[in-house]
FIKOLZA-1660 file (N, C-alpha, C; in steps of 0.1 Angstrom, whole numbers, plus 5000, padded with zeros to 4 digits):
% residues 265
   i   px   py   pz ch aa at
   1 4904 5229 4865  A  M  N
   1 4890 5224 4867  A  M CA
   1 4888 5219 4881  A  M  C
   2 4877 5224 4888  A  T  N
   2 4874 5220 4901  A  T CA
   2 4867 5207 4901  A  T  C
   3 4866 5200 4912  A  V  N
   3 4859 5188 4913  A  V CA
   3 4844 5190 4910  A  V  C
   4 4838 5202 4914  A  E  N
   4 4824 5205 4911  A  E CA
   4 4822 5205 4896  A  E  C
   5 4831 5210 4888  A  E  N
   5 4830 5212 4874  A  E CA
   5 4833 5199 4866  A  E  C
   6 4838 5189 4872  A  A  N
   6 4843 5177 4865  A  A CA
   6 4832 5169 4859  A  A  C
   7 4831 5169 4846  A  V  N
   7 4821 5161 4839  A  V CA
   7 4828 5148 4835  A  V  C
   8 4821 5137 4838  A  V  N
   8 4827 5124 4836  A  V CA
   8 4821 5116 4824  A  V  C
   9 4812 5122 4817  A  G  N
   9 4807 5115 4805  A  G CA
   9 4792 5113 4806  A  G  C
  10 4787 5103 4797  A  D  N
  10 4773 5101 4796  A  D CA
  10 4768 5093 4808  A  D  C
  11 4755 5094 4810  A  V  N
  11 4748 5086 4820  A  V CA
  11 4750 5071 4817  A  V  C
  12 4753 5063 4828  A  N  N
  12 4754 5049 4826  A  N CA
  12 4747 5042 4838  A  N  C
  13 4734 5042 4837  A  R  N
  13 4726 5037 4848  A  R CA
  13 4728 5022 4849  A  R  C
  14 4730 5015 4838  A  D  N
  14 4732 5000 4839  A  D CA
  14 4744 4997 4847  A  D  C
  15 4755 5004 4845  A  L  N
  15 4767 5002 4852  A  L CA
  15 4765 5005 4867  A  L  C
  16 4759 5016 4870  A  A  N
  16 4756 5020 4884  A  A CA
  16 4748 5009 4891  A  A  C
  17 4738 5004 4884  A  T  N
  17 4730 4993 4890  A  T CA
  17 4738 4980 4892  A  T  C
  18 4747 4977 4882  A  W  N
  18 4755 4965 4883  A  W CA
  18 4765 4966 4894  A  W  C
  19 4771 4978 4896  A  L  N
  19 4781 4980 4907  A  L CA
  19 4774 4978 4921  A  L  C
  20 4762 4983 4922  A  V  N
  20 4755 4981 4935  A  V CA
  20 4752 4966 4937  A  V  C
  21 4747 4959 4926  A  A  N
  21 4744 4945 4928  A  A CA
  21 4756 4936 4930  A  A  C
  22 4768 4940 4925  A  Q  N
  22 4780 4932 4926  A  Q CA
  22 4789 4937 4938  A  Q  C
  23 4784 4945 4947  A  R  N
  23 4792 4951 4957  A  R CA
  23 4799 4941 4965  A  R  C
  24 4792 4931 4970  A  L  N
  24 4799 4921 4979  A  L CA
  24 4809 4913 4972  A  L  C
  25 4806 4909 4959  A  E  N
  25 4815 4901 4951  A  E CA
  25 4828 4910 4948  A  E  C
  26 4826 4922 4945  A  I  N
  26 4837 4931 4942  A  I CA
  26 4846 4932 4954  A  I  C
  27 4840 4934 4966  A  E  N
  27 4848 4935 4978  A  E CA
  27 4855 4922 4982  A  E  C
  28 4849 4911 4978  A  R  N
  28 4855 4898 4981  A  R CA
  28 4868 4897 4973  A  R  C
  29 4867 4900 4960  A  V  N
  29 4879 4899 4951  A  V CA
  29 4889 4909 4955  A  V  C
  30 4885 4921 4959  A  M  N
  30 4895 4931 4964  A  M CA
  30 4902 4926 4976  A  M  C
  31 4895 4920 4986  A  Q  N
  31 4901 4914 4998  A  Q CA
  31 4911 4904 4995  A  Q  C
  32 4908 4895 4985  A  E  N
  32 4917 4884 4981  A  E CA
  32 4930 4890 4975  A  E  C
  33 4929 4901 4967  A  R  N
  33 4940 4906 4961  A  R CA
  33 4949 4914 4971  A  R  C
  34 4943 4920 4981  A  L  N
  34 4951 4928 4990  A  L CA
  34 4956 4920 5002  A  L  C
  35 4950 4909 5005  A  G  N
  35 4955 4901 5016  A  G CA
  35 4955 4909 5029  A  G  C
  36 4966 4908 5036  A  A  N
  36 4967 4915 5049  A  A CA
  36 4966 4931 5048  A  A  C
  37 4968 4936 5035  A  A  N
  37 4967 4950 5033  A  A CA
  37 4953 4955 5031  A  A  C
  38 4943 4946 5031  A  A  N
  38 4929 4950 5029  A  A CA
  38 4924 4958 5041  A  A  C
  39 4915 4967 5038  A  P  N
  39 4910 4976 5049  A  P CA
  39 4901 4968 5059  A  P  C
  40 4901 4973 5071  A  A  N
  40 4893 4967 5081  A  A CA
  40 4878 4969 5078  A  A  C
  41 4869 4960 5083  A  A  N
  41 4855 4961 5080  A  A CA
  41 4849 4974 5085  A  A  C
  42 4855 4980 5095  A  S  N
  42 4850 4993 5100  A  S CA
  42 4862 5002 5102  A  S  C
  43 4859 5015 5101  A  G  N
  43 4870 5024 5103  A  G CA
  43 4870 5034 5091  A  G  C
  44 4880 5044 5092  A  P  N
  44 4880 5055 5082  A  P CA
  44 4882 5050 5067  A  P  C
  45 4890 5039 5066  A  E  N
  45 4892 5034 5052  A  E CA
  45 4880 5028 5046  A  E  C
  46 4873 5020 5054  A  A  N
  46 4860 5014 5049  A  A CA
  46 4850 5025 5047  A  A  C
  47 4850 5035 5055  A  E  N
  47 4840 5047 5053  A  E CA
  47 4844 5054 5040  A  E  C
  48 4857 5056 5037  A  T  N
  48 4861 5063 5025  A  T CA
  48 4857 5054 5013  A  T  C
  49 4858 5041 5013  A  L  N
  49 4854 5033 5003  A  L CA
  49 4839 5034 5000  A  L  C
  50 4832 5034 5011  A  R  N
  50 4817 5035 5010  A  R CA
  50 4813 5048 5003  A  R  C
  51 4820 5059 5007  A  R  N
  51 4817 5072 5001  A  R CA
  51 4821 5072 4986  A  R  C
  52 4831 5065 4983  A  F  N
  52 4835 5064 4968  A  F CA
  52 4824 5057 4961  A  F  C
  53 4819 5046 4966  A  R  N
  53 4808 5038 4959  A  R CA
  53 4796 5047 4957  A  R  C
  54 4793 5055 4968  A  T  N
  54 4781 5064 4966  A  T CA
  54 4784 5075 4956  A  T  C
  55 4796 5080 4956  A  F  N
  55 4800 5090 4946  A  F CA
  55 4799 5085 4932  A  F  C
  56 4805 5072 4930  A  A  N
  56 4805 5066 4917  A  A CA
  56 4791 5063 4912  A  A  C
  57 4782 5058 4921  A  S  N
  57 4769 5055 4917  A  S CA
  57 4761 5067 4913  A  S  C
  58 4763 5078 4921  A  T  N
  58 4756 5090 4918  A  T CA
  58 4760 5096 4905  A  T  C
  59 4774 5096 4903  A  A  N
  59 4779 5102 4890  A  A CA
  59 4775 5094 4878  A  A  C
  60 4774 5081 4879  A  L  N
  60 4770 5073 4868  A  L CA
  60 4755 5075 4865  A  L  C
  61 4747 5076 4875  A  M  N
  61 4733 5079 4873  A  M CA
  61 4730 5092 4867  A  M  C
  62 4738 5102 4871  A  R  N
  62 4736 5116 4866  A  R CA
  62 4744 5120 4854  A  R  C
  63 4755 5113 4852  A  G  N
  63 4764 5116 4841  A  G CA
  63 4774 5127 4844  A  G  C
  64 4775 5130 4857  A  E  N
  64 4785 5140 4861  A  E CA
  64 4789 5136 4876  A  E  C
  65 4801 5141 4880  A  A  N
  65 4807 5138 4893  A  A CA
  65 4805 5149 4903  A  A  C
  66 4795 5149 4912  A  P  N
  66 4794 5159 4922  A  P CA
  66 4806 5157 4932  A  P  C
  67 4809 5168 4939  A  R  N
  67 4821 5168 4948  A  R CA
  67 4819 5157 4959  A  R  C
  68 4828 5148 4960  A  P  N
  68 4827 5138 4971  A  P CA
  68 4828 5144 4984  A  P  C
  69 4821 5139 4994  A  V  N
  69 4821 5144 5007  A  V CA
  69 4831 5136 5016  A  V  C
  70 4841 5143 5020  A  L  N
  70 4852 5136 5027  A  L CA
  70 4855 5143 5041  A  L  C
  71 4846 5152 5045  A  D  N
  71 4848 5159 5058  A  D CA
  71 4849 5149 5069  A  D  C
  72 4860 5152 5077  A  G  N
  72 4862 5144 5089  A  G CA
  72 4870 5131 5087  A  G  C
  73 4873 5127 5075  A  L  N
  73 4880 5114 5073  A  L CA
  73 4895 5116 5073  A  L  C
  74 4901 5127 5068  A  R  N
  74 4915 5129 5068  A  R CA
  74 4922 5117 5062  A  R  C
  75 4918 5112 5050  A  P  N
  75 4924 5100 5044  A  P CA
  75 4938 5102 5039  A  P  C
  76 4946 5091 5040  A  N  N
  76 4960 5091 5034  A  N CA
  76 4958 5088 5019  A  N  C
  77 4962 5098 5011  A  E  N
  77 4959 5098 4997  A  E CA
  77 4965 5085 4990  A  E  C
  78 4977 5082 4993  A  R  N
  78 4984 5071 4987  A  R CA
  78 4977 5058 4991  A  R  C
  79 4974 5056 5003  A  R  N
  79 4968 5044 5008  A  R CA
  79 4954 5042 5002  A  R  C
  80 4946 5053 5003  A  V  N
  80 4932 5052 4999  A  V CA
  80 4931 5050 4984  A  V  C
  81 4940 5057 4976  A  M  N
  81 4939 5055 4961  A  M CA
  81 4943 5041 4957  A  M  C
  82 4953 5035 4965  A  A  N
  82 4957 5021 4962  A  A CA
  82 4945 5012 4965  A  A  C
  83 4937 5014 4976  A  L  N
  83 4926 5006 4979  A  L CA
  83 4915 5008 4968  A  L  C
  84 4912 5020 4964  A  L  N
  84 4902 5023 4954  A  L CA
  84 4906 5017 4940  A  L  C
  85 4919 5018 4937  A  T  N
  85 4923 5012 4925  A  T CA
  85 4921 4997 4925  A  T  C
  86 4924 4991 4937  A  A  N
  86 4922 4976 4938  A  A CA
  86 4907 4973 4937  A  A  C
  87 4899 4982 4942  A  W  N
  87 4884 4980 4941  A  W CA
  87 4880 4980 4926  A  W  C
  88 4885 4991 4919  A  A  N
  88 4882 4992 4905  A  A CA
  88 4887 4980 4897  A  A  C
  89 4899 4976 4900  A  E  N
  89 4904 4964 4892  A  E CA
  89 4896 4952 4895  A  E  C
  90 4891 4950 4907  A  A  N
  90 4882 4939 4910  A  A CA
  90 4869 4940 4902  A  A  C
  91 4864 4952 4902  A  A  N
  91 4851 4953 4894  A  A CA
  91 4854 4950 4879  A  A  C
  92 4865 4955 4874  A  V  N
  92 4868 4953 4860  A  V CA
  92 4870 4938 4857  A  V  C
  93 4876 4931 4866  A  S  N
  93 4879 4916 4864  A  S CA
  93 4866 4908 4865  A  S  C
  94 4855 4914 4871  A  L  N
  94 4843 4907 4872  A  L CA
  94 4833 4910 4860  A  L  C
  95 4837 4920 4852  A  A  N
  95 4829 4925 4842  A  A CA
  95 4829 4917 4829  A  A  C
  96 4837 4907 4828  A  G  N
  96 4837 4898 4817  A  G CA
  96 4840 4906 4804  A  G  C
  97 4832 4904 4793  A  P  N
  97 4835 4910 4780  A  P CA
  97 4833 4925 4781  A  P  C
  98 4827 4931 4792  A  D  N
  98 4825 4945 4793  A  D CA
  98 4836 4952 4801  A  D  C
  99 4847 4944 4803  A  H  N
  99 4858 4950 4812  A  H CA
  99 4863 4963 4807  A  H  C
 100 4865 4964 4794  A  A  N
 100 4871 4977 4789  A  A CA
 100 4862 4989 4791  A  A  C
 101 4849 4987 4789  A  A  N
 101 4840 4997 4791  A  A CA
 101 4839 5001 4806  A  A  C
 102 4839 4991 4815  A  V  N
 102 4839 4994 4829  A  V CA
 102 4851 5002 4834  A  V  C
 103 4863 4998 4829  A  S  N
 103 4875 5004 4832  A  S CA
 103 4875 5019 4827  A  S  C
 104 4870 5021 4815  A  K  N
 104 4869 5035 4810  A  K CA
 104 4860 5044 4818  A  K  C
 105 4849 5038 4823  A  S  N
 105 4839 5046 4830  A  S CA
 105 4844 5049 4844  A  S  C
 106 4852 5040 4850  A  L  N
 106 4856 5042 4864  A  L CA
 106 4868 5051 4865  A  L  C
 107 4877 5052 4854  A  A  N
 107 4889 5060 4855  A  A CA
 107 4887 5074 4858  A  A  C
 108 4877 5081 4852  A  P  N
 108 4876 5096 4856  A  P CA
 108 4870 5097 4870  A  P  C
 109 4862 5087 4874  A  L  N
 109 4857 5088 4888  A  L CA
 109 4868 5087 4898  A  L  C
 110 4878 5078 4896  A  L  N
 110 4890 5077 4904  A  L CA
 110 4898 5090 4904  A  L  C
 111 4899 5096 4892  A  D  N
 111 4907 5109 4891  A  D CA
 111 4900 5120 4899  A  D  C
 112 4886 5121 4898  A  A  N
 112 4879 5131 4905  A  A CA
 112 4880 5129 4920  A  A  C
 113 4879 5117 4925  A  F  N
 113 4880 5114 4939  A  F CA
 113 4894 5117 4944  A  F  C
 114 4904 5114 4936  A  R  N
 114 4918 5118 4941  A  R CA
 114 4919 5133 4942  A  R  C
 115 4913 5140 4933  A  L  N
 115 4914 5155 4934  A  L CA
 115 4907 5160 4946  A  L  C
 116 4896 5153 4950  A  A  N
 116 4888 5157 4962  A  A CA
 116 4897 5155 4974  A  A  C
 117 4904 5144 4974  A  I  N
 117 4912 5141 4986  A  I CA
 117 4923 5151 4987  A  I  C
 118 4929 5155 4976  A  R  N
 118 4940 5164 4976  A  R CA
 118 4936 5178 4981  A  R  C
 119 4923 5182 4978  A  T  N
 119 4918 5195 4981  A  T CA
 119 4910 5195 4994  A  T  C
 120 4910 5184 5002  A  T  N
 120 4903 5184 5015  A  T CA
 120 4913 5187 5026  A  T  C
 121 4909 5195 5035  A  G  N
 121 4917 5198 5047  A  G CA
 121 4927 5209 5044  A  G  C
 122 4936 5211 5054  A  T  N
 122 4946 5222 5053  A  T CA
 122 4957 5218 5044  A  T  C
 123 4961 5227 5035  A  K  N
 123 4972 5224 5026  A  K CA
 123 4985 5228 5034  A  K  C
 124 4995 5218 5032  A  R  N
 124 5008 5220 5039  A  R CA
 124 5017 5229 5030  A  R  C
 125 5025 5237 5036  A  K  N
 125 5034 5246 5029  A  K CA
 125 5048 5240 5030  A  K  C
 126 5056 5241 5020  A  A  N
 126 5070 5237 5020  A  A CA
 126 5078 5245 5010  A  A  C
 127 5090 5247 5013  A  S  N
 127 5099 5255 5004  A  S CA
 127 5103 5245 4993  A  S  C
 128 5108 5251 4982  A  G  N
 128 5111 5243 4970  A  G CA
 128 5123 5234 4972  A  G  C
 129 5133 5239 4978  A  R  N
 129 5145 5230 4979  A  R CA
 129 5143 5218 4987  A  R  C
 130 5137 5218 5000  A  P  N
 130 5135 5206 5007  A  P CA
 130 5126 5196 4999  A  P  C
 131 5116 5202 4993  A  R  N
 131 5106 5193 4985  A  R CA
 131 5114 5186 4974  A  R  C
 132 5122 5193 4967  A  A  N
 132 5130 5187 4956  A  A CA
 132 5140 5176 4962  A  A  C
 133 5146 5179 4973  A  A  N
 133 5155 5170 4980  A  A CA
 133 5147 5157 4983  A  A  C
 134 5135 5159 4989  A  R  N
 134 5127 5147 4993  A  R CA
 134 5124 5139 4980  A  R  C
 135 5120 5145 4970  A  R  N
 135 5117 5138 4957  A  R CA
 135 5129 5130 4952  A  R  C
 136 5141 5136 4953  A  A  N
 136 5153 5129 4949  A  A CA
 136 5156 5117 4957  A  A  C
 137 5154 5118 4970  A  I  N
 137 5156 5107 4979  A  I CA
 137 5146 5096 4977  A  I  C
 138 5133 5100 4975  A  T  N
 138 5123 5090 4972  A  T CA
 138 5126 5083 4959  A  T  C
 139 5130 5090 4949  A  A  N
 139 5133 5084 4936  A  A CA
 139 5144 5074 4937  A  A  C
 140 5155 5077 4945  A  A  N
 140 5166 5068 4947  A  A CA
 140 5161 5055 4955  A  A  C
 141 5153 5057 4965  A  I  N
 141 5148 5045 4972  A  I CA
 141 5140 5036 4963  A  I  C
 142 5132 5043 4955  A  D  N
 142 5123 5035 4946  A  D CA
 142 5131 5026 4936  A  D  C
 143 5143 5030 4933  A  R  N
 143 5151 5023 4923  A  R CA
 143 5158 5011 4929  A  R  C
 144 5160 5011 4942  A  I  N
 144 5168 5000 4948  A  I CA
 144 5160 4987 4948  A  I  C
 145 5167 4976 4946  A  A  N
 145 5161 4963 4946  A  A CA
 145 5158 4957 4960  A  A  C
 146 5165 4962 4970  A  D  N
 146 5162 4958 4984  A  D CA
 146 5148 4963 4988  A  D  C
 147 5142 4956 4998  A  L  N
 147 5130 4960 5004  A  L CA
 147 5133 4972 5013  A  L  C
 148 5124 4982 5013  A  Y  N
 148 5126 4993 5022  A  Y CA
 148 5113 4997 5029  A  Y  C
 149 5113 4998 5042  A  F  N
 149 5102 5003 5050  A  F CA
 149 5106 5015 5059  A  F  C
 150 5097 5024 5061  A  A  N
 150 5098 5033 5072  A  A CA
 150 5087 5030 5082  A  A  C
 151 5091 5026 5094  A  I  N
 151 5081 5021 5104  A  I CA
 151 5082 5030 5116  A  I  C
 152 5070 5034 5121  A  D  N
 152 5069 5042 5134  A  D CA
 152 5072 5032 5145  A  D  C
 153 5082 5034 5153  A  V  N
 153 5086 5024 5163  A  V CA
 153 5076 5023 5174  A  V  C
 154 5068 5033 5176  A  D  N
 154 5058 5032 5187  A  D CA
 154 5046 5024 5183  A  D  C
 155 5041 5027 5171  A  S  N
 155 5028 5020 5167  A  S CA
 155 5030 5008 5158  A  S  C
 156 5042 5008 5152  A  G  N
 156 5045 4997 5142  A  G CA
 156 5039 5000 5128  A  G  C
 157 5034 5012 5126  A  E  N
 157 5027 5016 5114  A  E CA
 157 5037 5018 5103  A  E  C
 158 5034 5013 5091  A  I  N
 158 5043 5016 5079  A  I CA
 158 5039 5030 5074  A  I  C
 159 5049 5038 5073  A  L  N
 159 5048 5052 5068  A  L CA
 159 5053 5054 5054  A  L  C
 160 5061 5044 5050  A  D  N
 160 5066 5045 5036  A  D CA
 160 5072 5031 5032  A  D  C
 161 5072 5029 5019  A  A  N
 161 5077 5016 5014  A  A CA
 161 5081 5018 4999  A  A  C
 162 5090 5010 4994  A  N  N
 162 5093 5011 4980  A  N CA
 162 5086 5001 4972  A  N  C
 163 5087 5002 4958  A  P  N
 163 5080 4992 4950  A  P CA
 163 5085 4978 4951  A  P  C
 164 5098 4976 4955  A  A  N
 164 5103 4963 4957  A  A CA
 164 5096 4956 4968  A  A  C
 165 5092 4963 4979  A  T  N
 165 5085 4958 4990  A  T CA
 165 5071 4953 4986  A  T  C
 166 5064 4962 4978  A  G  N
 166 5051 4958 4973  A  G CA
 166 5051 4946 4965  A  G  C
 167 5061 4945 4956  A  A  N
 167 5063 4934 4947  A  A CA
 167 5065 4921 4955  A  A  C
 168 5074 4922 4965  A  A  N
 168 5077 4910 4973  A  A CA
 168 5064 4905 4980  A  A  C
 169 5056 4914 4985  A  L  N
 169 5044 4910 4993  A  L CA
 169 5032 4908 4985  A  L  C
 170 5033 4911 4972  A  G  N
 170 5022 4908 4963  A  G CA
 170 5011 4918 4963  A  G  C
 171 5014 4931 4968  A  V  N
 171 5003 4941 4968  A  V CA
 171 5010 4954 4963  A  V  C
 172 5001 4964 4959  A  A  N
 172 5006 4977 4955  A  A CA
 172 5013 4983 4968  A  A  C
 173 5025 4989 4966  A  R  N
 173 5032 4995 4977  A  R CA
 173 5024 5005 4985  A  R  C
 174 5016 5013 4977  A  D  N
 174 5008 5023 4984  A  D CA
 174 4997 5018 4993  A  D  C
 175 4993 5005 4990  A  A  N
 175 4983 4999 4999  A  A CA
 175 4989 4995 5013  A  A  C
 176 5002 4996 5014  A  L  N
 176 5009 4993 5027  A  L CA
 176 5009 5005 5036  A  L  C
 177 5006 5017 5031  A  M  N
 177 5007 5029 5039  A  M CA
 177 4997 5028 5051  A  M  C
 178 5001 5031 5063  A  G  N
 178 4992 5032 5074  A  G CA
 178 4988 5019 5081  A  G  C
 179 4993 5008 5076  A  I  N
 179 4989 4995 5083  A  I CA
 179 5001 4991 5091  A  I  C
 180 4998 4982 5101  A  E  N
 180 5009 4977 5109  A  E CA
 180 5018 4967 5102  A  E  C
 181 5031 4969 5103  A  F  N
 181 5040 4960 5096  A  F CA
 181 5038 4945 5099  A  F  C
 182 5034 4942 5111  A  N  N
 182 5032 4928 5115  A  N CA
 182 5020 4921 5108  A  N  C
 183 5013 4929 5100  A  A  N
 183 5002 4922 5092  A  A CA
 183 5008 4913 5082  A  A  C
 184 5021 4916 5079  A  F  N
 184 5028 4907 5069  A  F CA
 184 5039 4899 5075  A  F  C
 185 5039 4897 5088  A  V  N
 185 5049 4890 5095  A  V CA
 185 5042 4878 5102  A  V  C
 186 5048 4865 5099  A  P  N
 186 5042 4854 5106  A  P CA
 186 5042 4855 5121  A  P  C
 187 5033 4850 5128  A  T  N
 187 5032 4852 5143  A  T CA
 187 5045 4848 5149  A  T  C
 188 5050 4836 5145  A  E  N
 188 5062 4831 5152  A  E CA
 188 5075 4839 5148  A  E  C
 189 5074 4848 5138  A  G  N
 189 5085 4856 5134  A  G CA
 189 5085 4871 5138  A  G  C
 190 5075 4874 5147  A  Q  N
 190 5074 4889 5151  A  Q CA
 190 5084 4893 5161  A  Q  C
 191 5090 4883 5169  A  G  N
 191 5099 4887 5179  A  G CA
 191 5111 4895 5175  A  G  C
 192 5119 4890 5164  A  P  N
 192 5130 4898 5160  A  P CA
 192 5127 4912 5155  A  P  C
 193 5115 4914 5149  A  W  N
 193 5111 4927 5145  A  W CA
 193 5109 4936 5156  A  W  C
 194 5101 4932 5166  A  W  N
 194 5098 4940 5178  A  W CA
 194 5111 4943 5186  A  W  C
 195 5120 4933 5187  A  T  N
 195 5132 4936 5194  A  T CA
 195 5141 4947 5187  A  T  C
 196 5141 4946 5174  A  A  N
 196 5148 4956 5166  A  A CA
 196 5142 4970 5168  A  A  C
 197 5128 4971 5167  A  L  N
 197 5122 4983 5169  A  L CA
 197 5123 4989 5183  A  L  C
 198 5123 4980 5193  A  D  N
 198 5125 4985 5207  A  D CA
 198 5139 4991 5208  A  D  C
 199 5149 4984 5202  A  S  N
 199 5163 4989 5203  A  S CA
 199 5164 5003 5197  A  S  C
 200 5157 5005 5185  A  I  N
 200 5158 5018 5179  A  I CA
 200 5151 5028 5187  A  I  C
 201 5139 5024 5193  A  A  N
 201 5132 5034 5202  A  A CA
 201 5140 5038 5214  A  A  C
 202 5149 5029 5219  A  E  N
 202 5157 5032 5231  A  E CA
 202 5170 5040 5227  A  E  C
 203 5172 5043 5214  A  G  N
 203 5183 5051 5211  A  G CA
 203 5194 5045 5203  A  G  C
 204 5193 5032 5200  A  Q  N
 204 5204 5025 5192  A  Q CA
 204 5202 5030 5178  A  Q  C
 205 5214 5033 5172  A  E  N
 205 5214 5039 5158  A  E CA
 205 5211 5029 5147  A  E  C
 206 5216 5017 5149  A  N  N
 206 5215 5007 5138  A  N CA
 206 5214 4993 5144  A  N  C
 207 5205 4985 5138  A  V  N
 207 5204 4971 5143  A  V CA
 207 5203 4962 5131  A  V  C
 208 5211 4951 5131  A  A  N
 208 5210 4941 5120  A  A CA
 208 5203 4929 5126  A  A  C
 209 5194 4923 5119  A  F  N
 209 5187 4911 5124  A  F CA
 209 5182 4903 5113  A  F  C
 210 5180 4890 5116  A  A  N
 210 5174 4881 5106  A  A CA
 210 5159 4881 5108  A  A  C
 211 5151 4883 5097  A  A  N
 211 5137 4885 5098  A  A CA
 211 5129 4877 5088  A  A  C
 212 5116 4876 5090  A  T  N
 212 5108 4869 5081  A  T CA
 212 5095 4878 5078  A  T  C
 213 5090 4877 5066  A  L  N
 213 5078 4883 5062  A  L CA
 213 5070 4872 5055  A  L  C
 214 5057 4875 5053  A  Q  N
 214 5049 4866 5045  A  Q CA
 214 5041 4874 5035  A  Q  C
 215 5040 4869 5022  A  D  N
 215 5033 4877 5012  A  D CA
 215 5018 4875 5014  A  D  C
 216 5010 4880 5005  A  R  N
 216 4995 4880 5007  A  R CA
 216 4989 4866 5006  A  R  C
 217 4997 4857 5000  A  E  N
 217 4992 4843 4999  A  E CA
 217 4998 4834 5010  A  E  C
 218 5005 4840 5020  A  G  N
 218 5011 4833 5031  A  G CA
 218 5024 4827 5029  A  G  C
 219 5031 4829 5018  A  R  N
 219 5044 4823 5015  A  R CA
 219 5054 4831 5024  A  R  C
 220 5063 4824 5031  A  V  N
 220 5073 4830 5040  A  V CA
 220 5085 4835 5032  A  V  C
 221 5090 4847 5035  A  I  N
 221 5102 4853 5029  A  I CA
 221 5112 4855 5040  A  I  C
 222 5123 4848 5039  A  R  N
 222 5134 4850 5049  A  R CA
 222 5143 4862 5044  A  R  C
 223 5146 4870 5054  A  L  N
 223 5153 4882 5051  A  L CA
 223 5166 4885 5060  A  L  C
 224 5175 4891 5054  A  A  N
 224 5186 4897 5062  A  A CA
 224 5183 4912 5062  A  A  C
 225 5181 4918 5074  A  A  N
 225 5175 4931 5075  A  A CA
 225 5184 4940 5084  A  A  C
 226 5183 4953 5082  A  S  N
 226 5190 4963 5091  A  S CA
 226 5180 4974 5093  A  S  C
 227 5180 4979 5105  A  A  N
 227 5171 4991 5108  A  A CA
 227 5179 5002 5113  A  A  C
 228 5177 5014 5108  A  T  N
 228 5184 5026 5111  A  T CA
 228 5175 5036 5118  A  T  C
 229 5179 5042 5129  A  R  N
 229 5171 5052 5136  A  R CA
 229 5170 5065 5128  A  R  C
 230 5158 5071 5128  A  Y  N
 230 5156 5084 5121  A  Y CA
 230 5146 5092 5129  A  Y  C
 231 5149 5104 5133  A  L  N
 231 5140 5112 5141  A  L CA
 231 5134 5123 5132  A  L  C
 232 5121 5122 5131  A  R  N
 232 5114 5132 5123  A  R CA
 232 5113 5145 5130  A  R  C
 233 5110 5156 5123  A  S  N
 233 5108 5169 5129  A  S CA
 233 5097 5169 5139  A  S  C
 234 5087 5160 5137  A  S  N
 234 5076 5159 5146  A  S CA
 234 5079 5152 5159  A  S  C
 235 5092 5148 5161  A  S  N
 235 5097 5141 5172  A  S CA
 235 5093 5126 5172  A  S  C
 236 5088 5122 5161  A  K  N
 236 5084 5108 5159  A  K CA
 236 5096 5100 5155  A  K  C
 237 5099 5089 5162  A  T  N
 237 5111 5081 5158  A  T CA
 237 5107 5070 5148  A  T  C
 238 5114 5069 5137  A  L  N
 238 5112 5059 5127  A  L CA
 238 5124 5049 5126  A  L  C
 239 5120 5037 5122  A  A  N
 239 5130 5027 5119  A  A CA
 239 5130 5026 5104  A  A  C
 240 5141 5030 5097  A  L  N
 240 5143 5028 5083  A  L CA
 240 5149 5015 5080  A  L  C
 241 5141 5006 5075  A  V  N
 241 5145 4992 5074  A  V CA
 241 5148 4989 5059  A  V  C
 242 5160 4983 5057  A  L  N
 242 5164 4977 5044  A  L CA
 242 5166 4962 5046  A  L  C
 243 5160 4955 5037  A  A  N
 243 5161 4940 5038  A  A CA
 243 5162 4934 5024  A  A  C
 244 5169 4923 5024  A  R  N
 244 5170 4915 5012  A  R CA
 244 5169 4900 5015  A  R  C
 245 5164 4893 5005  A  S  N
 245 5162 4878 5008  A  S CA
 245 5176 4872 5011  A  S  C
 246 5176 4863 5021  A  D  N
 246 5188 4856 5025  A  D CA
 246 5188 4842 5019  A  D  C
 247 5179 4839 5009  A  T  N
 247 5179 4826 5003  A  T CA
 247 5192 4822 4998  A  T  C
 248 5199 4832 4991  A  K  N
 248 5212 4829 4985  A  K CA
 248 5222 4825 4996  A  K  C
 249 5221 4832 5007  A  I  N
 249 5231 4828 5018  A  I CA
 249 5229 4814 5023  A  I  C
 250 5216 4810 5025  A  H  N
 250 5214 4796 5029  A  H CA
 250 5218 4786 5018  A  H  C
 251 5216 4790 5005  A  A  N
 251 5220 4781 4994  A  A CA
 251 5235 4779 4994  A  A  C
 252 5242 4790 4997  A  L  N
 252 5257 4790 4997  A  L CA
 252 5262 4781 5009  A  L  C
 253 5256 4782 5020  A  V  N
 253 5259 4774 5032  A  V CA
 253 5257 4759 5029  A  V  C
 254 5245 4756 5023  A  D  N
 254 5242 4743 5019  A  D CA
 254 5252 4737 5009  A  D  C
 255 5256 4745 5000  A  A  N
 255 5265 4741 4990  A  A CA
 255 5279 4738 4996  A  A  C
 256 5283 4746 5005  A  R  N
 256 5296 4744 5012  A  R CA
 256 5297 4732 5021  A  R  C
 257 5285 4728 5026  A  S  N
 257 5284 4717 5035  A  S CA
 257 5282 4704 5028  A  S  C
 258 5279 4704 5015  A  A  N
 258 5277 4692 5007  A  A CA
 258 5290 4685 5004  A  A  C
 259 5291 4672 5004  A  P  N
 259 5304 4665 5001  A  P CA
 259 5308 4668 4987  A  P  C
 260 5321 4669 4985  A  I  N
 260 5326 4671 4971  A  I CA
 260 5329 4658 4965  A  I  C
 261 5323 4656 4953  A  K  N
 261 5326 4643 4946  A  K CA
 261 5338 4644 4938  A  K  C
 262 5346 4633 4937  A  A  N
 262 5358 4633 4929  A  A CA
 262 5354 4633 4914  A  A  C
 263 5363 4639 4906  A  A  N
 263 5360 4640 4892  A  A CA
 263 5358 4626 4886  A  A  C
 264 5348 4625 4878  A  G  N
 264 5345 4613 4871  A  G CA
 264 5337 4603 4879  A  G  C
 265 5334 4607 4892  A  A  N
 265 5326 4598 4900  A  A CA
 265 5312 4597 4896  A  A  C
% end
């Protein structure tokens, strides 16, 4: 079924009107939930969100979903769908006793918009074996408990992350795609990160460093991290970062330095 043929249900003009009236409040809640991963006030992500709101309102007014207009945006599907899902969840949370009905009405609109994103622009071709291999690697990375980032060493942009990273930072991992890693690094903690990325950019294969992150609520996370150099076929250099909390290390040091009490004391 094409996007043009996608029927999303009955007309719901009340919901369409409510979504327009609650736009600012919905965006406020979404911004709170995403923290540093929230989209900028201007730019392609904000424009994509605006087009989704227009698409949703039109679909609800008419009872069907016309094809969303995405020409010229070239959106990152994972990042955009994470943002739109956060927007929908914010709307549902504000709907009170009508939350189930709002969720049910928005779900097919999100699906239709995702399909439009996938069918926009030039389709990439790839052979079966490399695609399967990439899926296997991605699945393995997704299962590890350590935090994982793939960072462009030139721009600092996050190109990939695993669920553990999203959980630690308090946002959906796909919402991290395409934003600068230092959005989640305290200002005073950015030095070690950039030093490691510069070393990778200059050809060093592996760098171990102590690092800090902060979650969406500003809580600091201390990490023991390592970055490994990876050269993509596009000649773009990535730093593949694995990190784990070093809280246990500090706790062990504190325990070893504490005085030992005699038995029965």
